[in-house]
Every structure is written in structure tokens, then in C-alpha cells.
Wavefront OBJ file of the C-alpha trace (Angstrom):
o trace
v 99.985 115.420 103.205
v 98.675 118.638 101.753
v 96.931 121.169 103.905
v 93.224 121.583 103.317
v 90.997 124.554 104.142
v 87.197 125.404 103.487
v 86.416 126.732 100.043
v 85.169 130.081 101.425
v 88.354 130.771 103.117
v 90.342 130.233 99.778
v 87.787 132.372 97.963
v 88.431 135.207 100.417
v 92.247 134.787 100.006
v 91.914 134.752 96.232
v 89.758 138.088 96.402
v 92.382 139.678 98.556
v 95.273 138.617 96.036
v 93.370 139.836 93.108
v 92.807 143.352 94.793
v 96.344 143.450 96.005
v 97.610 142.692 92.504
v 95.354 145.263 91.056
v 97.028 147.933 93.633
v 100.432 146.842 92.250
v 99.342 147.247 88.689
v 98.271 150.754 89.360
v 101.555 151.403 91.222
v 103.532 150.163 88.281
v 101.779 152.758 86.369
v 102.487 155.405 88.700
v 106.173 154.582 88.884
v 106.283 154.392 85.021
v 105.083 157.905 84.974
v 107.559 159.125 87.574
v 110.266 157.320 85.363
v 109.116 159.259 82.413
v 109.510 162.565 84.304
v 112.984 161.495 85.231
v 113.911 160.740 81.667
v 112.670 164.245 80.469
v 114.698 166.104 83.099
v 117.887 164.108 83.005
v 119.787 162.953 79.971
v 123.057 162.007 81.157
v 124.361 158.627 80.126
v 124.391 157.387 83.676
v 120.917 158.454 84.286
v 119.589 156.927 81.237
v 121.142 153.649 81.846
v 119.277 153.404 85.250
v 116.207 154.544 83.558
v 116.425 151.809 81.108
v 117.020 149.300 83.992
v 113.860 150.450 85.788
v 111.927 150.383 82.424
v 112.941 146.779 81.979
v 112.092 145.849 85.580
v 108.709 147.332 85.573
v 107.962 145.414 82.348
v 109.192 142.164 83.956
v 107.306 142.836 87.046
v 104.072 143.745 85.012
v 104.463 140.406 83.135
v 105.015 138.560 86.525
v 101.822 140.118 87.968
v 99.761 139.241 84.798
v 101.069 135.590 85.206
v 100.179 135.415 88.956
v 96.789 137.090 88.484
v 95.988 134.367 85.781
v 97.066 131.583 88.228
v 94.895 132.999 91.002
v 91.856 133.412 88.665
v 92.239 129.737 87.518
v 92.275 128.720 91.119
v 89.088 130.721 91.792
v 87.555 129.218 88.777
v 88.391 125.824 90.239
v 86.676 126.691 93.459
v 83.565 127.843 91.456
v 83.275 124.498 89.639
v 83.749 122.693 92.796
v 80.818 124.822 94.301
v 78.631 124.364 91.332
v 79.084 120.594 91.277
v 77.905 120.196 94.810
v 76.437 123.474 96.099
v 74.932 121.976 99.291
v 78.333 120.876 100.466
v 80.152 124.095 99.764
v 80.138 125.483 103.250
v 81.697 122.344 104.754
v 83.842 121.115 101.977
v 87.575 121.496 102.189
v 90.047 121.689 99.357
v 93.747 121.524 99.042
v 95.392 124.764 99.992
v 96.589 126.860 97.127
v 100.167 126.969 98.178
v 101.588 127.608 94.578
v 99.477 130.922 94.483
v 100.321 131.826 98.018
v 104.009 131.482 97.101
v 103.812 133.320 93.922
v 102.036 136.384 95.421
v 104.392 136.440 98.409
v 107.494 136.322 96.176
v 105.998 139.055 93.960
v 105.252 141.323 96.916
v 108.766 140.853 98.330
v 110.454 141.525 94.930
v 108.332 144.360 93.984
v 108.828 146.165 97.416
v 112.620 145.803 96.908
v 112.285 147.188 93.418
v 110.110 150.131 94.661
v 112.531 150.815 97.353
v 115.416 150.850 94.908
v 113.586 152.935 92.520
v 112.568 155.672 95.099
v 116.135 155.875 96.203
v 117.208 156.541 92.639
v 114.307 159.039 91.955
v 115.142 161.047 94.987
v 118.698 161.309 94.009
v 117.647 162.628 90.509
v 114.442 164.548 90.804
l 1 2 3 4 5 6 7 8 9 10 11 12 13 14 15 16 17 18 19 20 21 22 23 24 25 26 27 28 29 30 31 32 33 34 35 36 37 38 39 40 41 42 43 44 45 46 47 48 49 50 51 52 53 54 55 56 57 58 59 60 61 62 63 64 65 66 67 68 69 70 71 72 73 74 75 76 77 78 79 80 81 82 83 84 85 86 87 88 89 90 91 92 93 94 95 96 97 98 99 100 101 102 103 104 105 106 107 108 109 110 111 112 113 114 115 116 117 118 119 120 121 122 123 124 125 126 127
């Protein structure tokens, strides 16, 4: 049986995830800027291969982020539709927990944090 929770709790979690994903979007931009600096300062084949690797990873993570953000926003729109269909029950009504979105955000954070750590190690070596 699926876990259920109150709509307002799910709404709060969606807003937290949206803000968290916005933060990661900004961080990807910052890391890309640092990567551009590294590319200008280091032109060896070894460094350029790593730079290309990180460029690709940042693109992949940005695409993942966009897909997850879209899923969270769809979930939020569904909550709003549920509230609008019966506003008086909104404070009491429970909906199925958004496990899929929770897993997507958690997995993204784990993968992105590992990538950030890998990048920072690379950057500290070549800055």
C-alpha cells in the first residue's frame, strides 16, 4: 500500500526541491565558469580530455536537473488541481506520497555532489 501524506506537506517538499534544484542550476553555471578558466590556462592534451569530460557531465546533469524539475512541477500542478477541485477538504485530504520525485531528487543530489567533488579535486590540481 502506498504511503499517503497531507497535501500541504507535499507542497512544502515540492517547494524545497524546486529551490534546491534552482541552487544546483546556479552551481552548474559557476562550475562551468571555473572550467572555462581552466581551459584557458591549460592546453595540454591530458587536461583538455578532463575538461571535455566535465563539460559533458555538466550538460548531462543540467538535462537531468531540467527533467527532475519538470516532474516536480507536474506533481505540484496535480496538487493544485486536487485543491481546486475541493478547496474545503484541502487541509485534511491526503494524497499518495510522491516517491518517484523524492527518488529523482535524492539520486540527483548524490550524483551531483560526487561530480562536484571530482571536479574540485581536478580543479585544485590544475588551477
